[in-house]
LODOBA-315482 format. One line per field, with one value per residue (C-alpha): z, y, x. Coordinates in steps of 0.001 Angstrom, whole numbers. Example, Ala and Ser with C-alpha at 12.3 -4.5 7.8 and 13.67 -1.06 7.14 Angstrom:
residues 2
c3 7800; 7140
c2 -4500; -1060
c1 12300; 13670
END
This chain:
residues 896
c3 -9789; -11800; -15433; -15194; -12081; -13669; -16703; -14644; -12309; -15339; -16746; -13527; -12808; -16353; -16641; -17414; -15399; -15938; -18472; -17101; -18680; -16158; -16388; -13236; -13620; -11207; -11593; -9145; -6466; -6789; -8188; -10763; -12516; -9759; -10352; -7600; -9170; -7418; -8630; -10386; -7797; -4890; -3836; -4002; -772; -613; 2553; 410; -1538; 1625; 3210; 109; 168; 3852; 3340; 412; 2178; 5236; 3057; 1148; 4293; 5581; 2202; 2117; 5570; 4853; 1641; 3260; 1532; -1887; -2886; -2232; -3991; -6021; -7801; -7707; -9773; -8160; -10759; -9713; -11432; -14181; -11880; -9446; -9859; -12024; -10297; -11586; -10017; -11873; -14933; -17951; -17870; -20565; -20514; -16884; -16444; -13846; -15442; -15447; -11989; -9374; -6620; -6784; -4195; -4236; -1919; -1331; -3133; -733; 2038; 3261; 5109; 4473; 4363; 2193; -285; -3462; -6394; -7146; -8681; -10490; -9463; -6982; -8142; -10581; -10283; -9144; -10729; -8267; -4599; -3346; -520; 524; 1310; 4881; 5329; 4177; 6168; 9471; 12072; 14654; 12649; 15112; 13461; 10340; 10999; 10294; 6727; 5233; 6556; 5125; 1750; 1855; 2782; -199; -2509; -1839; -2976; -6055; -7270; -6104; -6062; -2471; -369; 3158; 6033; 8067; 7312; 8321; 7731; 9639; 12278; 14240; 13439; 15279; 14954; 14620; 18259; 19080; 20198; 18913; 17083; 15552; 11766; 11427; 10341; 12190; 15217; 17264; 17274; 20772; 22171; 23883; 22670; 23863; 23141; 23704; 24712; 24878; 26227; 25412; 26377; 28881; 27487; 29035; 27734; 28493; 27431; 24511; 24414; 22272; 19696; 20205; 16450; 15285; 18472; 17715; 19407; 18998; 15998; 17945; 19388; 18271; 18579; 20414; 19774; 22369; 21446; 22585; 20560; 19879; 16568; 13459; 10962; 9101; 7139; 5373; 8723; 10948; 9763; 12388; 15168; 15922; 15930; 12565; 9729; 7731; 5536; 6688; 5458; 4856; 8485; 10103; 7670; 9231; 6784; 8890; 8795; 6637; 4766; 1102; 1009; 1758; -463; -3530; -3260; -2337; 1248; 198; 2344; 1151; 1094; -1098; -3624; -3560; -4122; -7279; -8751; -11684; -9565; -6962; -9488; -11319; -8333; -5397; -1953; -1748; -50; 1866; 4718; 2849; 3852; 1673; -728; -128; -2887; -5519; -6333; -9519; -9461; -12659; -13632; -15963; -19138; -21535; -23730; -27097; -29694; -33323; -35547; -37966; -40444; -43254; -46739; -48690; -51630; -49579; -47617; -50611; -50024; -47642; -47497; -47391; -47204; -47660; -44825; -45607; -44935; -41719; -40589; -41307; -39454; -36379; -36595; -36854; -33800; -31886; -32886; -32124; -29255; -27482; -27316; -24279; -24679; -24522; -25988; -28841; -31885; -35189; -38255; -40483; -43329; -44979; -47683; -48929; -47936; -45240; -45209; -42271; -42811; -39625; -37139; -33535; -32951; -29654; -29429; -27977; -30084; -32713; -35369; -34302; -34450; -37896; -39291; -38677; -39659; -42981; -43798; -43304; -46438; -49299; -51766; -51325; -52410; -52920; -50547; -46744; -44678; -41020; -40016; -42382; -40802; -37284; -38180; -39652; -36528; -34378; -36740; -36475; -32719; -32647; -35411; -33139; -30434; -28318; -27129; -28227; -24656; -23086; -26344; -27891; -31394; -32597; -35397; -37642; -40490; -42473; -44376; -44155; -43615; -43173; -42364; -39224; -36897; -38459; -36410; -33070; -31561; -32747; -31141; -27848; -27682; -28589; -25241; -27051; -26310; -29390; -29467; -32342; -34256; -36584; -39280; -40957; -40850; -42946; -40681; -39838; -37195; -35457; -34937; -31317; -30433; -30770; -28154; -25828; -25843; -25192; -22798; -25375; -26026; -28756; -30744; -33576; -35850; -38754; -39257; -36462; -38333; -35043; -34168; -35245; -33477; -30329; -30583; -30933; -28133; -25826; -26216; -23508; -21351; -19116; -16534; -14101; -14645; -15046; -15349; -18584; -20219; -22709; -21656; -24357; -23756; -26903; -29821; -31927; -35500; -37102; -40355; -41556; -44499; -47216; -46186; -42630; -39450; -36209; -32707; -29897; -26530; -24757; -21012; -19638; -15888; -13298; -13298; -16981; -19659; -20473; -24065; -25304; -28956; -30996; -34141; -36974; -39848; -42905; -45864; -48737; -47952; -45008; -42947; -41626; -37973; -35084; -31582; -28529; -25070; -21813; -21716; -25231; -27168; -30675; -32945; -36604; -39494; -40271; -36767; -37404; -39065; -41289; -43567; -47113; -48579; -46765; -47840; -44862; -44469; -40983; -39164; -35541; -33120; -30105; -27387; -26183; -22521; -20221; -21651; -19798; -17382; -18374; -21444; -24885; -27775; -31425; -34665; -37889; -41192; -44005; -47075; -49342; -51328; -49964; -46694; -45248; -42080; -39725; -36566; -33455; -31257; -28202; -26099; -23177; -20235; -16502; -15465; -12673; -11809; -8202; -8985; -10928; -13500; -13425; -15727; -16980; -17813; -19480; -20486; -20940; -18509; -21087; -24468; -26024; -25517; -26493; -27693; -24777; -22066; -21062; -20595; -18219; -19213; -16625; -16462; -13551; -12980; -10569; -9457; -8141; -6438; -5239; -6886; -8537; -7744; -9397; -12971; -16019; -17705; -20987; -23051; -26806; -28201; -31968; -33883; -37152; -39198; -37535; -35226; -31995; -28474; -25923; -22202; -19169; -16615; -12922; -9647; -7415; -6367; -8759; -11529; -12421; -10000; -7003; -4683; -4494; -4700; -5522; -8751; -10869; -13219; -14800; -16760; -18325; -22113; -24107; -27195; -29626; -33308; -35184; -34802; -35027; -33451; -31313; -30053; -26761; -26202; -22930; -22298; -18924; -18127; -14924; -13843; -12831; -9216; -8051; -9026; -5957; -5014; -2447; 211; 1756; -133; -235; -155; 2413; 4944; 8391; 10860; 14138; 16956; 19640; 21488; 24832; 26452; 29979; 30587; 29684; 26589; 24714; 22127; 18928; 17851; 16703; 12977; 11523; 10567; 7064; 5311; 3117; -80; -1609; -4757; -7883; -11335; -14273; -17904; -20519; -20820; -23609; -23353; -25701; -23894; -26692; -28576; -27965; -30153; -30143; -31584; -31818; -32806; -35165; -38837; -39495; -36247; -33957; -30899; -27312; -27281; -25606; -22042; -20167; -17032; -14944; -13019; -9337; -6890; -4846; -2673; -953; 2371; 5001; 8017; 10327; 10525; 13320; 12377; 8679; 6946; 4412; 1575; -908; -3829; -7308; -10096; -12407; -16059; -18174; -19782; -17205; -16397; -19343; -19612; -16931; -15102; -15302; -11569; -8240; -5763; -2174; 603; 4281; 7145; 10671; 9473; 6880; 5509; 4352; 2029; 1072; 442; -210; -1214; -2424; 1045; 2774; 3496; 393; 621; -1250; -4015; -6007; -5873; -6573; -10088; -11316; -12471; -15220; -14615; -12461; -10684; -6922; -5806; -2524; -1008; 2386; 3908; 7341; 8373; 10434; 13920; 14370; 18002; 19264; 19128; 16305; 13392; 9811; 6758; 3353; -228; -3638; -7136; -10376; -13280; -16880; -19512; -20548; -16912; -16483; -12932; -11430; -8772; -5244; -4003; -1166; 2106; 3933; 7632; 9960; 13693; 15065; 17727; 21073; 23898; 26811; 24993; 24328; 27935; 29198; 30684; 33898; 33898; 35805; 33779; 32744; 33100; 29639; 27996; 24851; 22233; 20718; 17379; 17839; 14793; 12344; 11974; 9722
c2 -10313; -12853; -11810; -11739; -9613; -7239; -6816; -6059; -3667; -1810; -1580; -525; 2146; 3494; 3962; 7638; 10096; 10274; 12835; 16101; 19162; 21761; 25335; 24966; 25421; 25602; 28616; 29388; 27219; 28922; 27300; 29514; 29172; 27365; 27754; 27638; 27641; 28291; 26221; 28147; 26884; 28582; 31842; 34993; 35530; 37745; 35950; 32919; 34816; 36142; 32690; 31171; 33822; 33189; 29424; 29607; 32121; 29895; 26831; 28462; 28953; 25464; 23881; 25728; 24419; 20871; 20577; 21925; 25331; 23878; 24811; 27548; 29127; 32193; 33079; 31710; 32550; 32465; 31873; 33098; 32086; 34103; 34439; 36663; 40438; 42075; 44069; 46132; 43790; 40763; 39982; 37875; 34320; 33106; 29323; 29012; 27015; 25121; 21733; 22157; 23747; 22261; 23161; 23430; 24989; 23458; 22262; 18507; 16609; 15467; 17494; 14530; 16190; 18841; 16584; 17942; 15362; 14907; 13017; 10707; 7270; 6777; 4866; 5914; 9186; 9977; 13347; 13554; 15293; 18057; 19032; 19653; 22110; 23013; 26602; 25525; 24179; 27496; 29709; 27883; 28566; 25882; 22812; 21536; 18122; 19551; 22931; 24763; 25059; 25904; 22639; 20713; 22300; 21070; 17568; 17551; 19184; 16277; 13916; 15973; 16969; 14277; 11278; 10147; 8444; 8698; 7140; 6388; 3773; 4278; 619; -678; 1947; -552; -3420; -5986; -5163; -7741; -7042; -8324; -4901; -3184; 10; 2762; 2893; 5978; 7456; 7934; 5683; 8555; 10207; 9461; 9306; 7196; 4347; 4966; 4561; 7328; 6175; 8620; 8414; 11612; 14481; 12381; 10944; 8803; 7327; 3928; 1713; -603; -4295; -6698; -8940; -12635; -13360; -10572; -9778; -6109; -3549; -3406; -1461; 1667; 2097; 5207; 6759; 10102; 11984; 14083; 17727; 18378; 16184; 15822; 14034; 16131; 13750; 13082; 15547; 12651; 11260; 14164; 17590; 19280; 18578; 21684; 19799; 18092; 19895; 17100; 14159; 10689; 9911; 6660; 6823; 7460; 5634; 2966; 65; -2094; 239; -1194; 2061; 3040; 4663; 1320; -645; 1599; 2719; -586; 498; 3651; 6761; 9778; 11852; 9254; 9495; 13308; 13242; 11172; 13784; 15942; 19076; 17826; 16520; 19851; 22180; 22961; 24385; 28162; 29791; 33013; 34496; 36710; 36432; 34171; 36283; 36155; 34531; 36890; 36451; 37166; 37314; 36037; 35898; 33184; 34600; 33414; 30543; 31539; 28811; 29032; 25971; 25755; 23007; 21446; 21371; 20336; 17944; 14814; 15489; 14225; 10714; 8213; 4961; 4603; 8394; 11239; 12722; 16079; 14617; 12977; 16255; 18186; 15619; 15992; 19790; 20126; 17899; 20130; 23325; 22092; 19657; 20189; 23881; 25562; 28243; 31778; 30795; 32743; 30599; 31336; 29269; 29179; 26768; 26261; 24487; 26262; 29496; 30205; 31866; 33262; 31860; 33316; 35861; 35104; 34753; 34130; 30790; 31740; 29799; 27108; 29806; 30930; 27362; 26784; 30006; 28688; 25073; 26332; 27621; 24299; 23521; 21644; 21677; 20806; 22878; 22284; 22137; 22282; 25234; 24714; 27941; 29958; 28314; 29167; 32775; 33234; 31654; 34227; 36973; 35791; 36219; 39604; 41000; 40244; 42484; 39555; 38479; 35281; 34700; 32044; 31387; 27924; 26746; 23365; 22421; 19468; 18271; 15151; 16517; 16676; 20071; 20472; 24185; 23768; 24579; 28026; 29366; 27701; 30984; 32788; 30082; 30336; 34124; 34045; 32571; 30441; 26779; 24541; 21280; 19095; 16388; 14266; 12647; 9668; 8353; 11153; 14092; 16188; 14464; 17765; 18391; 17212; 19635; 22416; 20752; 19965; 23504; 25141; 22661; 21543; 18154; 15785; 13318; 10864; 9413; 7037; 3741; 4225; 5917; 7510; 8716; 12323; 12669; 11232; 13690; 16759; 15436; 15393; 19101; 20580; 23701; 24101; 26199; 23422; 23846; 20178; 20837; 22776; 20160; 17637; 13979; 11332; 8345; 6335; 6100; 3030; 1976; -736; -2550; -3515; -5734; -4576; -4613; -5600; -4307; -3914; -2847; -1084; 562; 3657; 4139; 7624; 7762; 10147; 12538; 13484; 14213; 17895; 18918; 15305; 14536; 11325; 11476; 8931; 8866; 6600; 5961; 5124; 5841; 7279; 4402; 4157; 5259; 4531; 5781; 5066; 6602; 4643; 5669; 4454; 7728; 7168; 9334; 8400; 9350; 12466; 13818; 13742; 16845; 17321; 19905; 18676; 21457; 20202; 16642; 15155; 11953; 12891; 13615; 14416; 14583; 16871; 15525; 18279; 19266; 16662; 13180; 10480; 8381; 4745; 2647; 4193; 1733; 2362; 427; 1136; -371; -317; 558; 216; -2956; -3536; -3238; 164; 1635; 3352; 5191; 6145; 8981; 10242; 13272; 14953; 17276; 17287; 17138; 19651; 22094; 20837; 17132; 16404; 13623; 10546; 11264; 9412; 10855; 8695; 8959; 6966; 7143; 9063; 10752; 8905; 5354; 3088; -418; -1870; -182; -881; 1924; 2202; 2991; 5083; 5822; 7727; 7321; 9860; 11794; 15173; 14492; 11030; 7783; 5483; 1808; -1396; -104; -2140; -145; -1185; 554; 202; 1176; 1491; 1613; 3466; 326; -159; -2994; -2791; -4071; -4119; -4246; -4546; -2042; -2927; -1065; -3932; -2952; -5525; -4997; -1306; -301; 1631; 1662; -540; 1200; 4667; 4899; 4797; 1817; 882; -1750; -2254; -1971; -3406; -4957; -2511; -2935; -836; 2700; 5843; 7280; 5329; 6413; 5572; 5202; 4168; 2838; 2655; 568; -401; -4003; -6189; -5495; -1933; 752; 2787; 6107; 5744; 8362; 8035; 9812; 7247; 9698; 12233; 13887; 12361; 13367; 13873; 12586; 14721; 15510; 14763; 18115; 18463; 14773; 15320; 14023; 16810; 15226; 16859; 16389; 12768; 12241; 11966; 8469; 8305; 5322; 3552; 4159; 4888; 3592; 5684; 5309; 5301; 4853; 4167; 6698; 7132; 9145; 9552; 9527; 11337; 9952; 8815; 7830; 4706; 4302; 1583; -1329; -4026; -3812; -5734; -4709; -7618; -7956; -7844; -7558; -10379; -10007; -8855; -10988; -11298; -8155; -7887; -9192; -6103; -7302; -10460; -11025; -13691; -14897; -17882; -20139; -22513; -24144; -23318; -20137; -18758; -16633; -14583; -12394; -11280; -13337; -11569; -12561; -14556; -11250; -8476; -8690; -10720; -14490; -17037; -17463; -20807; -21234; -19466; -19556; -18756; -18257; -17355; -16260; -14929; -11924; -9474; -8683; -12293; -11723; -8193; -8524; -12204; -13900; -17108; -17870; -17769; -21001; -22451; -23407; -26475; -25163; -28393; -28389; -24661; -24258; -20624; -18869; -16304; -12790; -10718; -13760; -14150; -16772; -18720; -21027; -22742; -24619; -25691; -24171; -26497; -25733; -22426; -21676; -19568; -15856; -16265; -13870; -14935; -12838; -14170; -13201; -14573; -14551; -15516; -17242; -17314; -19981; -18352; -18678; -14891; -13997; -11083; -8778; -10127; -9246; -6984; -8649; -10102; -10891; -13083; -13794; -17154; -16959; -15616; -17341; -15278; -11982; -10183; -9329; -5783; -4391; -2558; 1068; 4111; 6510; 9656; 13068; 14525; 17759; 17420; 20146; 20530; 22258; 24790; 26959; 24224; 20608; 17978
c1 26353; 24380; 23667; 19895; 19945; 22424; 20171; 17098; 18856; 20180; 16680; 15014; 17594; 17415; 13666; 13584; 11586; 7859; 6775; 5433; 6941; 7985; 9233; 11334; 15074; 17984; 20260; 23066; 21437; 18041; 14908; 13208; 9879; 7969; 4202; 1583; -1903; -5215; -8155; -10968; -13482; -11661; -13391; -11304; -9367; -6266; -5158; -4371; -1743; -134; -110; 1481; 4207; 4902; 4994; 7425; 9675; 9873; 10385; 13239; 15318; 14503; 15353; 18675; 19553; 18318; 20352; 23501; 23439; 22706; 19109; 16553; 13542; 14525; 11275; 7750; 4660; 1213; -1501; -4958; -8220; -9863; -12911; -10974; -11166; -8521; -5768; -2898; -331; -1738; 378; -567; 806; 3134; 3335; 2312; -893; -2882; -2319; 1471; 1781; 4091; 1623; -2153; -4448; -7906; -10645; -10744; -13473; -16262; -14567; -12513; -9674; -7076; -4062; -1251; -7; 1996; 550; 3463; 3317; 6600; 9688; 12366; 13919; 11076; 9389; 5791; 2807; 1919; 1620; -1927; -2651; -6183; -7236; -8020; -4516; -3083; -5454; -5909; -3227; -4047; -3089; -474; -503; 1191; 2753; 4976; 3708; 7095; 8495; 5549; 6279; 9890; 8691; 6334; 8900; 11270; 8497; 7738; 11171; 13570; 11262; 11824; 9169; 7792; 9692; 6557; 3918; 309; -512; 2525; 3351; 5486; 7822; 9935; 13630; 16367; 17141; 13618; 12439; 9314; 10184; 8080; 8443; 10616; 13899; 16041; 15631; 17070; 13624; 12321; 8826; 6197; 3999; 442; -3276; -5810; -9302; -12181; -15697; -17521; -15208; -13243; -10012; -7327; -4136; -2716; 136; -384; -1154; 807; -841; -80; -44; 2241; 4138; 3454; 1269; -2509; -3887; -4892; -1427; 465; 3912; 3924; 7187; 8902; 8570; 12128; 14474; 18160; 17542; 18180; 16585; 14461; 12373; 10610; 9455; 8434; 9546; 7345; 9871; 11930; 15236; 14682; 16424; 18076; 17228; 18252; 21758; 23599; 24791; 21412; 19099; 16868; 17055; 14736; 11731; 8883; 8284; 7962; 11394; 13038; 10663; 10865; 14490; 16159; 16896; 18744; 18456; 16525; 19695; 21391; 18533; 18689; 22449; 21939; 19559; 20645; 20215; 22657; 25166; 25246; 25569; 27845; 27078; 26960; 29903; 30101; 28101; 25661; 22018; 19902; 17815; 14067; 11994; 10578; 6889; 4949; 1149; -440; -4089; -5278; -6805; -9475; -8447; -6981; -6428; -5352; -5579; -2642; -3518; -1505; -3091; 19; -211; 411; -2800; -4821; -3503; -5010; -6882; -9827; -10347; -7876; -5873; -7474; -10918; -9789; -8225; -11406; -13523; -11334; -11048; -14822; -15226; -12801; -14589; -18089; -17595; -14251; -13330; -14869; -17516; -16175; -12800; -11224; -10404; -8655; -7784; -4679; -3954; -583; 1371; 4505; 2756; 190; -3236; -5196; -8691; -10188; -8950; -9841; -13579; -15322; -17099; -20485; -22995; -23304; -23142; -19667; -18373; -19840; -18370; -14873; -15544; -16933; -13425; -11664; -9598; -11242; -8317; -4638; -1661; 2057; 5026; 5222; 6467; 5671; 7392; 5184; 2156; 3326; 4147; 661; -798; 1009; -192; -3812; -3534; -1788; -4021; -6945; -5432; -4286; -868; 819; 2038; -154; -2004; -2162; -1344; -2629; -237; -1116; 1077; 1889; 4862; 8612; 10208; 13964; 13575; 11495; 14389; 14738; 11823; 12610; 13802; 10661; 8550; 10440; 10122; 6415; 5408; 2824; 2171; 2441; 465; 1677; -178; 1957; -203; 1402; 4988; 6524; 5704; 8776; 10917; 11652; 7932; 7876; 10657; 8088; 5889; 8768; 10186; 6786; 5133; 2599; 1035; 2234; 130; 591; -2086; -1688; -3518; -6079; -8922; -10054; -6572; -7066; -10400; -8829; -5938; -8178; -10396; -7370; -6554; -8730; -8488; -5426; -7289; -8242; -11971; -12895; -16625; -16053; -13855; -15163; -15143; -14746; -17027; -16477; -14060; -14661; -13911; -16047; -15327; -18821; -19640; -22000; -25677; -24680; -26384; -24427; -25431; -23588; -24108; -22791; -23247; -23928; -23298; -24714; -21723; -22023; -24628; -24356; -23523; -23540; -22697; -22845; -20684; -20758; -18260; -18024; -15749; -18138; -21794; -23694; -25172; -28714; -28563; -30916; -30053; -32239; -31941; -32493; -36176; -36870; -36769; -35370; -33262; -32787; -30513; -32527; -31800; -28055; -26592; -23551; -21962; -22589; -20424; -17332; -18045; -16215; -18258; -19439; -22713; -23452; -26350; -26394; -28671; -31021; -30603; -29050; -28567; -30488; -28465; -28171; -27429; -27879; -28150; -27384; -27615; -25723; -26791; -24238; -26295; -23255; -22786; -19275; -17416; -16651; -15202; -17648; -16611; -18562; -17323; -19222; -18301; -20044; -19398; -20068; -23700; -23147; -20335; -20444; -19991; -16826; -17001; -14828; -11881; -8824; -5414; -2781; 859; 4042; 6940; 8962; 8651; 11573; 12770; 15635; 14920; 16905; 14829; 11228; 8734; 5786; 2199; 321; -3405; -4906; -8641; -10085; -13120; -12182; -8861; -9845; -8744; -11283; -10770; -11879; -12014; -11089; -8325; -6702; -4048; -3559; -157; 200; 3486; 4065; 3408; 11; 1104; -931; -289; -3104; -2294; -4541; -3246; -3022; -3556; -2426; 1136; 2600; 5117; 5322; 2531; 3872; 851; -2205; -5591; -4269; -6287; -3121; -3150; 172; 2093; 5496; 5753; 8649; 7039; 8599; 7833; 10316; 11660; 9570; 6453; 4012; 579; -1135; -4882; -6527; -10034; -11765; -14816; -16571; -16159; -19091; -18192; -18858; -16365; -15464; -13904; -11126; -11850; -8406; -5640; -2805; 137; -987; 1306; 1810; -887; 1014; -1244; 352; 3569; 5178; 5936; 7327; 6577; 2946; 1155; -582; -2831; -3879; -7510; -7855; -7578; -11087; -12146; -13551; -15080; -12568; -14506; -17878; -19534; -19368; -20820; -18458; -19323; -16700; -13908; -11377; -8170; -5268; -1960; -161; 2802; 6355; 9294; 11449; 14939; 17559; 15305; 16504; 15495; 12306; 10629; 11459; 9246; 10509; 14311; 16225; 17451; 14345; 13921; 10747; 9824; 10594; 7980; 7097; 4208; 5489; 3720; 4328; 2380; 2680; -368; 527; 3816; 3401; 4461; 1979; 3401; 1385; 2478; 1443; 2967; 5452; 5807; 8184; 9213; 8843; 5102; 3766; 3430; 4304; 7618; 9409; 10130; 10567; 13442; 12451; 14990; 14696; 16897; 16758; 18781; 17451; 20921; 21251; 18287; 19240; 22973; 23742; 20519; 22192; 23598; 20216; 18347; 16691; 12989; 11730; 9427; 9197; 5388; 4984; 3570; 3761; 600; -3; 1374; -944; -2416; -2268; 248; -104; 2501; 2711; 5619; 6848; 10177; 12321; 13661; 11838; 11044; 8144; 8897; 11413; 11367; 12006; 12887; 11860; 12720; 11822; 13294; 11567; 13321; 12145; 12720; 15999; 17128; 17154; 16292; 14432; 15727; 15180; 11694; 10782; 11752; 8758; 8937; 6919; 6986; 5956; 3212; 4338; 2368; 1159; 810; -2438; -3223; -3409; -243; -1247; -226; -1469; -3550; -1802; -3344; -3503; -4465; -6579; -6523; -9970; -10335; -13081; -12653; -11796; -12796; -11295
END
């Protein structure tokens, strides 16, 4: 293997799994701790719980059979909303929550379909985010296109837990095989059926054979594969688990390497079973022996409780340091913002401060009005003490909760510290047994290195703030409710730091879109002297400095304005005049909430591909922009990553299926990151803005389950109701959004903080496409970078063959294409290249691959294999066939 290819393969295979803490564990072949959470907007319906139990029980047996007696579901928790009536069988959750659940049950946004799907956007073998089932899917019994539900659950579980991909392709349902036969995109090819088109006029429907397209040689777009209901094929679950005979995943022996599906594209033509066998679960388990009956899953019913949060804040001596203002002041600014603007109404909040000892400043108090917020913020620390004992702080936090007649299980601790503490591990067991969730905020480079362990062991969030003056406010803004009630959560619109010269006036704008505007706050902070403030809404109403309020007793260099009622939609303008005679730092922070509980706001969630990284391995930045459960397309998304020494890297994230991006137009924007600048903690911050072109909501969920069009039974086609046709997308309004993606740690870098380590080749081209235009072959792809996906590659090598294995297994022996006149473009640009293949007859099929080389002559992995068929004369005419009598199922009780 060539050196460059070896390096990149090592890197791509060693990108660690995407970060989403989970309580699931595997014990003696049984999965424990699986959480299925019902969205707060779902009306109470006991049938849902019964249906979930039936689905999981059925899935457990099917999973056990499919994995050859290796895995089943031992216990599952069902988390019901706080809005449901209390019952004696409902227990109190510990660390189970909606936002960490493996499965969520929620209505689809805009009512576009009930397709089950898994939110997954990582690499092959990476775990997904969650499985989404709708109440209608769980409660309607005539969904022949998906059922049985237990089998659907196993299909989605394989996506979620083992990181495999679908073996069908909605965009390319057919392909031309190397034997020059048209095949349905499937695995295995042993699944039999018919290729037909259904045409309807009113209630009269007929089926006919398909035409072939003269350009592609494939069937017309409306053509579909109708499987035989009675099959001999046993695989594959990732193609069509609804067939009675299917109870296996495709193996190395049965895998269809030719199928143009995501499994082949993302997993380098490996079978789904091969990917599953490489998982940690498989490697650390053996098949069960014996003939005893498989135990039925045990279910726990949990009811989400009111939010309980205790702030545990460091006031040790080192908190008096800071430039240009003390860490204590910055902490109090951020804590006040959390209390007044972020925490949801009705929550219970307490306050503890600590140095070498700890003091309970406030027992839990319910946040019902501005007065209740101010009573706690008034007790924020004004003086520092000596020493740092994090464990004392945590113990007092637990005491503040229990002394208020509440349980620590399911409660949250927000722990902020800047100090070293070599005794922190002494209370790890207490923390584990408490059942509380610990969110940690490390302030400055000296914060205890074991701090993040508290977050990792409890499923909490982790943040780091240092040089970014807004870092603490961003961290507190990111700690929102875990209940799934998006309409109650604060949305951060702006987070900006401005270094303004003495006597200078600056202007800025903040856009409020139509989905937000409730409970809107503008916050201004300074470091020397309060500036002169003028804020104007879109209709011309002005607010001045006197309208902004602050707590003079706390002396935290901060004022805020709460906009009465609903903030006007449109562009808000502000001006800040620095009255001081010298430069000072000013910050602008804007938060708001959803305008209406029925229209979810556009939100962004961001994270890195892992919490810890080695200098020799790249990471991936992910940002998901969505409205409801639908992806938002066409946004401008940038990520800023800051190292401990303040060095910043800004990346534009892509949703174009290039580089680290798995799927185009799925609302997940991503990019590789490898520009490390020393060891230690790094922070991630993501900004979203609308582009000049319209930002749209994609109404088609990219990863949804296969909609089976019908079956052939007793030589008769029995069609399911046709899949509803939805518009591709609809316009949406999106103002700026800011989200902190938490923190991560890097180790192994060279002293002095060198930039990108040597040995990173260009990233793999993943979206190569080919099409004949007359005698010329037209290739298009997205340009990779000189180093992964940054910069410009030095050159491309393109090769072609009439056999796909030549490209896949021995690229250097395939026919070389002359690329002398191909000048590479900047990473992320669209590349176009045309050439005339020699001695290619009509009807011939070509396979094409591409490699990119950088200036160090390191080469990328070979691209996805593109294929093209030269025009086939005489096709495109209707193939005569007698009409078939068909029976059409019509959904009368339920419509998609």
